[in-house]
mmCIF file of the C-alpha atoms, coordinates in Angstrom:
data_MODEL
# 
_entry.id   MODEL 
# 
loop_
_atom_site.group_PDB 
_atom_site.id 
_atom_site.type_symbol 
_atom_site.label_atom_id 
_atom_site.label_alt_id 
_atom_site.label_comp_id 
_atom_site.label_asym_id 
_atom_site.label_entity_id 
_atom_site.label_seq_id 
_atom_site.pdbx_PDB_ins_code 
_atom_site.Cartn_x 
_atom_site.Cartn_y 
_atom_site.Cartn_z 
_atom_site.occupancy 
_atom_site.B_iso_or_equiv 
_atom_site.pdbx_formal_charge 
_atom_site.auth_seq_id 
_atom_site.auth_comp_id 
_atom_site.auth_asym_id 
_atom_site.auth_atom_id 
_atom_site.pdbx_PDB_model_num 
ATOM 1  C CA . MET A 1 1  ? 101.472 -10.210 109.606 1.00 0.00 ? 1  MET A CA 1 
ATOM 2  C CA . MET A 1 2  ? 104.960 -9.688  111.039 1.00 0.00 ? 2  MET A CA 1 
ATOM 3  C CA . ARG A 1 3  ? 106.391 -9.583  107.501 1.00 0.00 ? 3  ARG A CA 1 
ATOM 4  C CA . LYS A 1 4  ? 103.991 -6.963  106.365 1.00 0.00 ? 4  LYS A CA 1 
ATOM 5  C CA . ILE A 1 5  ? 104.803 -4.719  109.292 1.00 0.00 ? 5  ILE A CA 1 
ATOM 6  C CA . VAL A 1 6  ? 108.560 -5.036  108.817 1.00 0.00 ? 6  VAL A CA 1 
ATOM 7  C CA . LEU A 1 7  ? 108.360 -4.556  105.111 1.00 0.00 ? 7  LEU A CA 1 
ATOM 8  C CA . ALA A 1 8  ? 106.169 -1.527  105.537 1.00 0.00 ? 8  ALA A CA 1 
ATOM 9  C CA . SER A 1 9  ? 108.622 -0.031  108.101 1.00 0.00 ? 9  SER A CA 1 
ATOM 10 C CA . ALA A 1 10 ? 111.597 -0.653  105.759 1.00 0.00 ? 10 ALA A CA 1 
ATOM 11 C CA . PHE A 1 11 ? 109.887 1.223   102.949 1.00 0.00 ? 11 PHE A CA 1 
ATOM 12 C CA . VAL A 1 12 ? 108.841 4.174   105.109 1.00 0.00 ? 12 VAL A CA 1 
ATOM 13 C CA . GLY A 1 13 ? 112.384 4.358   106.529 1.00 0.00 ? 13 GLY A CA 1 
ATOM 14 C CA . ALA A 1 14 ? 113.850 4.276   102.990 1.00 0.00 ? 14 ALA A CA 1 
ATOM 15 C CA . LEU A 1 15 ? 111.578 7.068   101.806 1.00 0.00 ? 15 LEU A CA 1 
ATOM 16 C CA . ALA A 1 16 ? 112.389 9.178   104.840 1.00 0.00 ? 16 ALA A CA 1 
ATOM 17 C CA . SER A 1 17 ? 116.122 8.803   104.412 1.00 0.00 ? 17 SER A CA 1 
ATOM 18 C CA . CYS A 1 18 ? 118.308 11.534  102.929 1.00 0.00 ? 18 CYS A CA 1 
ATOM 19 C CA . THR A 1 19 ? 121.567 9.985   101.771 1.00 0.00 ? 19 THR A CA 1 
ATOM 20 C CA . ALA A 1 20 ? 122.332 6.891   99.842  1.00 0.00 ? 20 ALA A CA 1 
ATOM 21 C CA . THR A 1 21 ? 123.863 5.387   102.850 1.00 0.00 ? 21 THR A CA 1 
ATOM 22 C CA . GLU A 1 22 ? 120.828 5.913   104.938 1.00 0.00 ? 22 GLU A CA 1 
ATOM 23 C CA . LYS A 1 23 ? 118.620 4.553   102.203 1.00 0.00 ? 23 LYS A CA 1 
ATOM 24 C CA . GLY A 1 24 ? 120.847 1.511   101.703 1.00 0.00 ? 24 GLY A CA 1 
ATOM 25 C CA . THR A 1 25 ? 120.806 0.852   105.480 1.00 0.00 ? 25 THR A CA 1 
ATOM 26 C CA . ALA A 1 26 ? 116.953 1.011   105.724 1.00 0.00 ? 26 ALA A CA 1 
ATOM 27 C CA . ILE A 1 27 ? 116.348 -1.151  102.716 1.00 0.00 ? 27 ILE A CA 1 
ATOM 28 C CA . GLY A 1 28 ? 119.092 -3.694  103.820 1.00 0.00 ? 28 GLY A CA 1 
ATOM 29 C CA . ALA A 1 29 ? 117.753 -3.816  107.269 1.00 0.00 ? 29 ALA A CA 1 
ATOM 30 C CA . GLY A 1 30 ? 114.181 -4.395  106.157 1.00 0.00 ? 30 GLY A CA 1 
ATOM 31 C CA . THR A 1 31 ? 115.131 -6.944  103.660 1.00 0.00 ? 31 THR A CA 1 
ATOM 32 C CA . GLY A 1 32 ? 117.298 -8.724  106.112 1.00 0.00 ? 32 GLY A CA 1 
ATOM 33 C CA . ALA A 1 33 ? 114.672 -8.861  108.745 1.00 0.00 ? 33 ALA A CA 1 
ATOM 34 C CA . VAL A 1 34 ? 112.125 -10.288 106.411 1.00 0.00 ? 34 VAL A CA 1 
ATOM 35 C CA . ILE A 1 35 ? 114.547 -12.973 105.092 1.00 0.00 ? 35 ILE A CA 1 
ATOM 36 C CA . GLY A 1 36 ? 115.951 -13.725 108.587 1.00 0.00 ? 36 GLY A CA 1 
ATOM 37 C CA . GLY A 1 37 ? 112.428 -14.056 110.031 1.00 0.00 ? 37 GLY A CA 1 
ATOM 38 C CA . ALA A 1 38 ? 111.327 -16.340 107.168 1.00 0.00 ? 38 ALA A CA 1 
ATOM 39 C CA . VAL A 1 39 ? 114.185 -18.564 107.318 1.00 0.00 ? 39 VAL A CA 1 
ATOM 40 C CA . SER A 1 40 ? 114.301 -19.028 111.103 1.00 0.00 ? 40 SER A CA 1 
ATOM 41 C CA . ASN A 1 41 ? 110.600 -18.432 111.840 1.00 0.00 ? 41 ASN A CA 1 
ATOM 42 C CA . SER A 1 42 ? 111.549 -16.356 114.952 1.00 0.00 ? 42 SER A CA 1 
ATOM 43 C CA . TRP A 1 43 ? 112.059 -12.794 116.120 1.00 0.00 ? 43 TRP A CA 1 
ATOM 44 C CA . GLU A 1 44 ? 115.766 -13.529 116.875 1.00 0.00 ? 44 GLU A CA 1 
ATOM 45 C CA . GLY A 1 45 ? 116.385 -14.543 113.294 1.00 0.00 ? 45 GLY A CA 1 
ATOM 46 C CA . ALA A 1 46 ? 114.671 -11.322 112.062 1.00 0.00 ? 46 ALA A CA 1 
ATOM 47 C CA . ALA A 1 47 ? 116.826 -9.319  114.309 1.00 0.00 ? 47 ALA A CA 1 
ATOM 48 C CA . VAL A 1 48 ? 120.003 -10.921 113.127 1.00 0.00 ? 48 VAL A CA 1 
ATOM 49 C CA . GLY A 1 49 ? 118.930 -10.522 109.572 1.00 0.00 ? 49 GLY A CA 1 
ATOM 50 C CA . ALA A 1 50 ? 118.136 -6.859  110.181 1.00 0.00 ? 50 ALA A CA 1 
ATOM 51 C CA . VAL A 1 51 ? 121.618 -6.153  111.573 1.00 0.00 ? 51 VAL A CA 1 
ATOM 52 C CA . ALA A 1 52 ? 123.368 -8.064  108.781 1.00 0.00 ? 52 ALA A CA 1 
ATOM 53 C CA . GLY A 1 53 ? 121.171 -6.445  106.128 1.00 0.00 ? 53 GLY A CA 1 
ATOM 54 C CA . GLY A 1 54 ? 121.709 -3.031  107.570 1.00 0.00 ? 54 GLY A CA 1 
ATOM 55 C CA . VAL A 1 55 ? 125.431 -3.237  107.583 1.00 0.00 ? 55 VAL A CA 1 
ATOM 56 C CA . ALA A 1 56 ? 125.489 -4.596  104.036 1.00 0.00 ? 56 ALA A CA 1 
ATOM 57 C CA . GLY A 1 57 ? 123.105 -1.916  102.904 1.00 0.00 ? 57 GLY A CA 1 
ATOM 58 C CA . ALA A 1 58 ? 125.129 0.834   104.583 1.00 0.00 ? 58 ALA A CA 1 
ATOM 59 C CA . LEU A 1 59 ? 128.310 -0.318  102.852 1.00 0.00 ? 59 LEU A CA 1 
ATOM 60 C CA . ILE A 1 60 ? 126.645 -0.494  99.416  1.00 0.00 ? 60 ILE A CA 1 
ATOM 61 C CA . GLY A 1 61 ? 124.986 2.839   99.974  1.00 0.00 ? 61 GLY A CA 1 
ATOM 62 C CA . ARG A 1 62 ? 128.220 4.510   101.047 1.00 0.00 ? 62 ARG A CA 1 
ATOM 63 C CA . SER A 1 63 ? 130.069 3.230   98.095  1.00 0.00 ? 63 SER A CA 1 
ATOM 64 C CA . THR A 1 64 ? 127.633 5.027   95.705  1.00 0.00 ? 64 THR A CA 1 
ATOM 65 C CA . GLU A 1 65 ? 127.861 8.433   97.485  1.00 0.00 ? 65 GLU A CA 1 
ATOM 66 C CA . ARG A 1 66 ? 131.196 9.448   96.173  1.00 0.00 ? 66 ARG A CA 1 
ATOM 67 C CA . ARG A 1 67 ? 131.232 8.694   92.438  1.00 0.00 ? 67 ARG A CA 1 
ATOM 68 C CA . GLY A 1 68 ? 134.705 8.273   91.016  1.00 0.00 ? 68 GLY A CA 1 
ATOM 69 C CA . TYR A 1 69 ? 136.266 7.318   94.476  1.00 0.00 ? 69 TYR A CA 1 
ATOM 70 C CA . CYS A 1 70 ? 137.121 3.767   95.525  1.00 0.00 ? 70 CYS A CA 1 
ATOM 71 C CA . VAL A 1 71 ? 137.678 2.272   99.013  1.00 0.00 ? 71 VAL A CA 1 
ATOM 72 C CA . TYR A 1 72 ? 141.091 0.754   99.329  1.00 0.00 ? 72 TYR A CA 1 
ATOM 73 C CA . ARG A 1 73 ? 142.761 -1.097  102.159 1.00 0.00 ? 73 ARG A CA 1 
ATOM 74 C CA . ASP A 1 74 ? 146.450 -0.592  103.028 1.00 0.00 ? 74 ASP A CA 1 
ATOM 75 C CA . ARG A 1 75 ? 148.856 -3.302  104.210 1.00 0.00 ? 75 ARG A CA 1 
ATOM 76 C CA . TYR A 1 76 ? 147.914 -2.547  107.854 1.00 0.00 ? 76 TYR A CA 1 
ATOM 77 C CA . GLY A 1 77 ? 144.217 -3.245  107.203 1.00 0.00 ? 77 GLY A CA 1 
ATOM 78 C CA . ARG A 1 78 ? 143.065 0.369   107.389 1.00 0.00 ? 78 ARG A CA 1 
ATOM 79 C CA . THR A 1 79 ? 140.651 1.572   104.797 1.00 0.00 ? 79 THR A CA 1 
ATOM 80 C CA . TYR A 1 80 ? 140.890 4.847   102.854 1.00 0.00 ? 80 TYR A CA 1 
ATOM 81 C CA . GLU A 1 81 ? 139.220 6.495   99.874  1.00 0.00 ? 81 GLU A CA 1 
ATOM 82 C CA . ALA A 1 82 ? 141.017 7.724   96.802  1.00 0.00 ? 82 ALA A CA 1 
ATOM 83 C CA . ARG A 1 83 ? 140.306 8.305   93.149  1.00 0.00 ? 83 ARG A CA 1 
ATOM 84 C CA . CYS A 1 84 ? 139.636 5.034   91.249  1.00 0.00 ? 84 CYS A CA 1 
ATOM 85 C CA . SER A 1 85 ? 142.503 4.089   89.094  1.00 0.00 ? 85 SER A CA 1 
# 
């Protein structure tokens, strides 16, 4: 029952989202919650999975928003975007 509710919420959130980052976050969080809940068989596992999936989904979604741009990291660890080489 919990899985159905979380999955339905993730799909509704994904459909209501506007940008690729928001869609990636919603889909990642929903998927992470389902997997985390199934693996740990607890609400805590579902919460951790939702956070991890949401972060991963946001990063993936953000990378697809600006076509032709890549995210680079300088020698100090800061990230920046520039045209892909």
